[in-house]
C-alpha positions as CSV (number, residue, x, y, z in Angstrom):
1,M,-142.9,-35.3,-232.2
2,F,-141.2,-32.7,-229.9
3,Q,-137.6,-33.6,-229.2
4,R,-136.2,-33.0,-225.7
5,L,-133.7,-30.2,-225.8
6,P,-130.6,-29.8,-223.6
7,P,-130.7,-27.1,-220.9
8,I,-130.9,-23.6,-222.5
9,Q,-128.1,-22.4,-220.2
10,S,-125.7,-25.1,-221.6
11,L,-126.5,-23.8,-225.1
12,R,-125.9,-20.2,-224.1
13,S,-122.6,-21.1,-222.4
14,F,-121.4,-23.0,-225.5
15,E,-122.3,-20.2,-227.9
16,S,-120.6,-17.5,-225.7
17,A,-117.5,-19.6,-225.1
18,A,-117.2,-20.3,-228.9
19,R,-117.6,-16.7,-229.7
20,H,-114.9,-15.6,-227.3
21,S,-112.7,-18.8,-227.5
22,S,-112.6,-18.4,-223.7
23,F,-114.5,-19.7,-220.7
24,K,-113.4,-16.7,-218.7
25,L,-114.8,-14.1,-221.2
26,A,-118.0,-16.1,-221.6
27,A,-118.3,-16.0,-217.8
28,L,-118.0,-12.2,-217.8
29,E,-120.6,-11.9,-220.5
30,L,-123.1,-14.2,-218.7
31,N,-122.3,-13.0,-215.2
32,V,-121.2,-16.5,-213.9
33,T,-117.9,-18.1,-213.0
34,P,-115.6,-19.7,-215.6
35,A,-116.1,-23.0,-213.8
36,A,-119.9,-22.7,-214.3
37,I,-119.4,-22.1,-218.0
38,S,-117.1,-25.2,-218.2
39,Q,-119.6,-27.3,-216.4
40,Q,-122.5,-26.2,-218.7
41,V,-120.4,-27.0,-221.8
42,K,-119.7,-30.4,-220.3
43,V,-123.4,-31.0,-219.8
44,L,-124.0,-30.2,-223.5
45,E,-121.1,-32.4,-224.6
46,D,-122.4,-35.3,-222.5
47,Y,-125.9,-34.8,-224.0
48,L,-124.5,-34.8,-227.5
49,G,-121.9,-37.5,-227.0
50,V,-119.2,-35.4,-228.7
51,A,-116.5,-33.0,-227.7
52,L,-117.2,-29.4,-228.6
53,F,-113.9,-27.8,-227.6
54,R,-110.3,-28.9,-227.4
55,R,-109.1,-27.4,-224.1
56,L,-105.6,-26.1,-224.9
57,S,-103.2,-24.5,-222.3
58,R,-104.1,-20.9,-223.0
59,R,-107.2,-21.0,-225.2
60,L,-110.1,-23.0,-226.4
61,E,-110.3,-24.5,-229.9
62,I,-113.7,-25.4,-231.2
63,T,-114.0,-28.9,-232.8
64,V,-115.5,-29.8,-236.1
65,E,-118.7,-30.9,-234.3
66,G,-118.9,-27.6,-232.5
67,E,-118.4,-25.6,-235.7
68,A,-121.2,-27.6,-237.4
69,M,-123.7,-26.7,-234.6
70,L,-122.7,-23.1,-234.0
71,P,-124.3,-21.3,-237.0
72,K,-127.7,-22.7,-236.5
73,L,-127.5,-22.2,-232.8
74,R,-126.6,-18.5,-233.3
75,E,-129.5,-18.2,-235.7
76,A,-131.8,-19.8,-233.2
77,F,-130.7,-17.3,-230.5
78,G,-131.3,-14.5,-232.9
79,C,-134.8,-15.7,-233.5
80,I,-135.4,-15.9,-229.8
81,V,-134.1,-12.4,-229.3
82,E,-136.4,-11.1,-232.1
83,A,-139.4,-12.8,-230.6
84,I,-138.8,-11.4,-227.2
85,E,-138.1,-7.9,-228.4
86,A,-141.2,-8.1,-230.6
87,A,-143.3,-8.9,-227.6
88,R,-141.5,-6.3,-225.4
89,D,-141.6,-3.7,-228.2
90,P,-138.5,-1.6,-227.5
91,G,-140.0,0.9,-230.0
92,S,-137.7,3.9,-230.3
93,R,-135.6,3.4,-227.1
94,L,-131.9,3.2,-228.0
95,L,-128.9,2.3,-225.8
96,I,-125.5,3.3,-227.1
97,M,-122.2,1.9,-225.7
98,A,-119.0,3.6,-226.5
99,P,-115.4,4.0,-225.3
100,P,-115.0,6.9,-222.8
101,N,-112.7,9.1,-224.8
102,F,-114.8,8.7,-228.0
103,A,-118.0,9.3,-226.1
104,A,-116.8,12.4,-224.3
105,R,-114.8,14.1,-227.1
106,W,-116.7,13.2,-230.2
107,L,-120.1,11.6,-229.6
108,V,-121.5,13.8,-226.8
109,P,-120.7,17.1,-228.6
110,N,-122.6,15.7,-231.7
111,L,-125.5,13.9,-230.1
112,S,-127.7,17.0,-229.9
113,D,-127.9,16.9,-233.7
114,F,-129.1,13.3,-233.5
115,A,-131.7,14.3,-230.9
116,R,-132.9,17.2,-233.1
117,R,-133.2,15.0,-236.2
118,H,-134.9,12.2,-234.3
119,P,-137.0,13.6,-231.5
120,D,-139.1,10.4,-231.4
121,I,-136.1,8.3,-230.3
122,E,-135.3,8.1,-226.6
123,F,-131.6,7.3,-226.2
124,Q,-129.2,6.6,-223.4
125,L,-125.4,6.7,-223.7
126,S,-123.3,4.3,-221.7
127,S,-119.4,4.5,-221.6
128,S,-116.9,1.8,-220.7
129,V,-113.3,0.9,-221.3
130,D,-114.7,-2.6,-222.1
131,A,-115.7,-1.0,-225.5
132,I,-112.0,-1.3,-226.4
133,D,-111.2,-4.7,-227.9
134,R,-108.8,-6.8,-225.8
135,Y,-106.1,-9.0,-227.4
136,D,-104.3,-12.1,-226.2
137,A,-101.5,-13.5,-228.3
138,G,-102.8,-11.5,-231.3
139,N,-106.3,-12.9,-231.0
140,P,-109.2,-10.5,-230.3
141,H,-111.3,-11.2,-227.2
142,L,-114.4,-9.0,-227.0
143,M,-115.7,-8.1,-223.6
144,P,-119.5,-8.0,-223.4
145,L,-120.5,-5.6,-226.2
146,L,-123.8,-4.6,-224.7
147,D,-125.7,-4.3,-221.4
148,H,-128.8,-6.2,-222.6
149,R,-131.0,-3.5,-221.1
150,I,-134.6,-4.5,-221.1
151,G,-136.8,-2.6,-223.5
152,Y,-133.9,-1.0,-225.5
153,T,-132.5,-1.5,-228.9
154,E,-128.7,-1.7,-228.3
155,V,-125.7,-0.7,-230.5
156,A,-122.0,-0.5,-229.6
157,I,-119.3,1.8,-230.8
158,R,-116.0,0.0,-230.2
159,F,-112.3,0.5,-230.9
160,G,-110.4,-2.5,-232.4
161,A,-110.1,-4.7,-235.4
162,A,-113.9,-4.7,-236.3
163,Q,-114.4,-8.4,-236.0
164,C,-117.7,-9.2,-234.3
165,P,-119.5,-12.4,-235.2
166,G,-123.2,-12.0,-235.0
167,Y,-123.1,-8.2,-235.5
168,Q,-123.3,-5.9,-238.5
169,V,-120.1,-4.0,-238.5
170,D,-119.5,-0.5,-239.9
171,P,-116.1,1.2,-239.7
172,V,-116.5,4.7,-238.4
173,L,-113.1,6.3,-237.9
174,A,-109.5,5.1,-238.5
175,P,-107.7,8.1,-236.8
176,D,-104.1,9.2,-237.2
177,Y,-102.4,9.9,-233.9
178,T,-100.8,13.3,-233.5
179,L,-98.8,15.1,-230.8
180,V,-100.8,17.6,-228.7
181,C,-100.0,19.7,-225.7
182,S,-101.0,22.8,-223.8
183,P,-100.1,26.1,-225.5
184,A,-98.0,26.9,-222.4
185,L,-95.4,24.4,-223.5
186,L,-94.6,26.5,-226.6
187,N,-92.9,29.0,-224.4
188,G,-91.1,29.0,-221.1
189,A,-87.7,27.8,-220.0
190,H,-87.6,25.1,-222.7
191,P,-89.8,26.3,-225.7
192,L,-91.1,23.5,-227.8
193,R,-89.8,24.5,-231.3
194,T,-88.4,21.2,-232.8
195,P,-89.1,17.6,-232.0
196,D,-85.7,17.3,-230.3
197,D,-86.9,19.9,-227.8
198,L,-89.1,17.1,-226.4
199,R,-86.1,15.9,-224.4
200,W,-87.0,18.7,-221.9
201,H,-90.7,17.7,-221.7
202,V,-92.7,14.8,-220.2
203,L,-94.0,12.2,-222.7
204,I,-97.4,11.1,-221.6
205,D,-98.0,7.4,-222.6
206,D,-101.6,6.5,-223.2
207,Q,-101.9,2.8,-222.5
208,A,-105.7,2.4,-222.8
209,I,-105.2,0.0,-225.8
210,P,-103.8,-3.2,-224.2
211,G,-100.7,-4.6,-225.8
212,E,-97.7,-2.4,-226.5
213,S,-97.3,-3.6,-230.0
214,L,-100.9,-2.8,-230.9
215,R,-101.0,0.9,-230.2
216,P,-99.1,3.9,-231.7
217,S,-95.9,4.4,-229.7
218,W,-93.6,7.2,-228.9
219,E,-90.8,5.3,-230.5
220,E,-92.7,5.4,-233.8
221,W,-93.6,9.1,-233.6
222,L,-90.0,10.1,-232.6
223,Q,-88.6,8.1,-235.4
224,A,-90.9,9.7,-237.9
225,A,-90.0,13.1,-236.5
226,G,-86.2,12.4,-236.7
227,A,-85.9,13.2,-233.0
228,S,-82.8,11.1,-232.0
229,T,-82.1,12.8,-228.6
230,V,-85.4,12.0,-226.9
231,D,-85.8,9.1,-224.5
232,A,-89.1,7.4,-225.4
233,T,-89.2,5.3,-222.3
234,Q,-89.4,8.1,-219.8
235,G,-92.7,9.8,-218.8
236,L,-96.2,9.4,-217.3
237,R,-98.3,6.3,-218.1
238,F,-102.1,6.3,-218.0
239,G,-104.4,3.3,-218.6
240,N,-107.2,5.7,-219.6
241,S,-107.2,8.0,-222.7
242,T,-109.4,10.6,-221.0
243,L,-107.0,10.9,-218.1
244,A,-103.9,11.1,-220.4
245,L,-105.5,13.9,-222.4
246,E,-106.5,15.8,-219.2
247,A,-102.9,15.6,-218.1
248,A,-101.8,17.2,-221.4
249,L,-104.6,19.9,-221.0
250,N,-103.2,20.7,-217.6
251,G,-99.7,21.3,-219.0
252,Q,-98.1,18.1,-217.5
253,G,-96.6,17.0,-220.8
254,V,-97.3,16.0,-224.4
255,V,-99.4,13.1,-225.5
256,L,-100.2,11.2,-228.7
257,A,-104.0,11.4,-229.4
258,P,-106.4,10.5,-232.1
259,E,-106.7,13.7,-234.2
260,P,-110.5,13.7,-234.7
261,L,-111.0,13.5,-230.9
262,V,-108.8,16.5,-230.1
263,A,-110.0,18.7,-233.0
264,A,-112.4,20.7,-230.9
265,E,-109.8,21.3,-228.2
266,V,-107.3,22.5,-230.8
267,A,-109.9,24.7,-232.4
268,A,-110.7,26.3,-229.0
269,G,-107.0,26.9,-228.3
270,R,-106.8,24.6,-225.3
271,L,-104.5,22.3,-227.1
272,V,-102.0,22.8,-229.9
273,M,-100.4,20.5,-232.5
274,P,-96.8,21.9,-232.7
275,F,-95.7,19.5,-235.4
276,D,-97.4,18.2,-238.5
277,I,-96.2,14.6,-237.9
278,K,-98.6,11.8,-237.5
279,V,-98.6,8.0,-237.1
280,P,-101.5,5.8,-238.3
281,S,-103.7,3.8,-236.0
282,R,-103.7,0.0,-236.4
283,F,-107.4,-0.1,-235.5
284,C,-110.5,1.9,-236.0
285,Y,-113.7,3.0,-234.2
286,Y,-116.5,0.9,-235.5
287,L,-120.3,0.5,-235.0
288,A,-121.5,-3.0,-234.1
289,T,-125.2,-3.6,-234.4
290,P,-126.7,-7.0,-233.4
291,Q,-128.0,-8.8,-236.5
292,A,-131.4,-9.2,-234.7
293,A,-131.6,-5.4,-234.3
294,V,-130.3,-4.2,-237.7
295,E,-133.8,-3.4,-239.2
296,R,-135.2,-1.7,-236.1
297,P,-136.0,1.9,-236.7
298,A,-133.8,3.3,-233.9
299,A,-130.8,1.3,-234.9
300,R,-131.2,2.2,-238.6
301,A,-131.6,5.9,-237.7
302,F,-128.5,6.0,-235.5
303,R,-126.4,4.1,-238.0
304,A,-127.4,6.4,-240.9
305,W,-126.8,9.5,-238.7
306,L,-123.4,8.3,-237.4
307,L,-122.0,7.5,-240.9
308,A,-123.3,10.7,-242.3
309,Q,-121.6,12.7,-239.5
310,V,-118.3,11.0,-240.3
311,R,-118.6,11.6,-244.0
312,S,-119.2,15.3,-243.4
313,M,-116.1,15.7,-241.3
314,P,-113.5,18.0,-242.9
315,T,-110.6,16.2,-244.6
316,E,-107.0,17.3,-245.2
317,D,-106.0,18.5,-248.6
């Protein structure tokens, strides 16, 4: 006999809140208020007669009962998505989400090759800073990975710790950060000859990665360079990597940037790397593909192409 189910919205709210450990982030994903998410979870808890979360002061902690239900619920949602997409037949329409800097400086210049190799795939690129993982007290909180665009197979390129439950994850790039600047700074009143010469120049601080301890810092780079006379706390601050790099291109200062994303600008002579000193990134760019979409032709083709492009990139001796 068919058993009466709880409201589907309560199940969606619980799954999203469990994935994010947050009513607030679940609300952003489902386009409702945090109070609505909390209410829907309460409806489900009342239906089941058990608590699904322990509501702590700054986060949610899922209970044993919630953990027991979550895997099958995710599997069920995956089956629903597969059924809907099978009926809708997204075919060869692909939506790609990526961080702005990666999209503009690496993905866009290479996408013509993907288009040439896969003329049957209609693709659309969407860019957002939400494709950079957010962290709170060291815990990753993913913003909505995808737009859930009707009729599209969706994949996301993100920057972070590559932890996405419900997604197949493939690391793409783990870039070193290097100092770049306009060639104009190599000459002039205060030529940039040694790292200590940076005391005469503006340090551009790219704060696109939230959390000072989570991104490469000027303190790290200056220490590696042995530049003891430079004040790492002074300079321009940007919350967007693309804007920080544009400031450097316009000669407003020097910036630490992911080396693969500035390689084309350096090759063209618009930027220079005056010092062979680098600091490693704590995170990587990674491809996240929903488990329900892994075997779709468009997603498989894009994954294979992207990983092949990365493997073919020149490496240092």
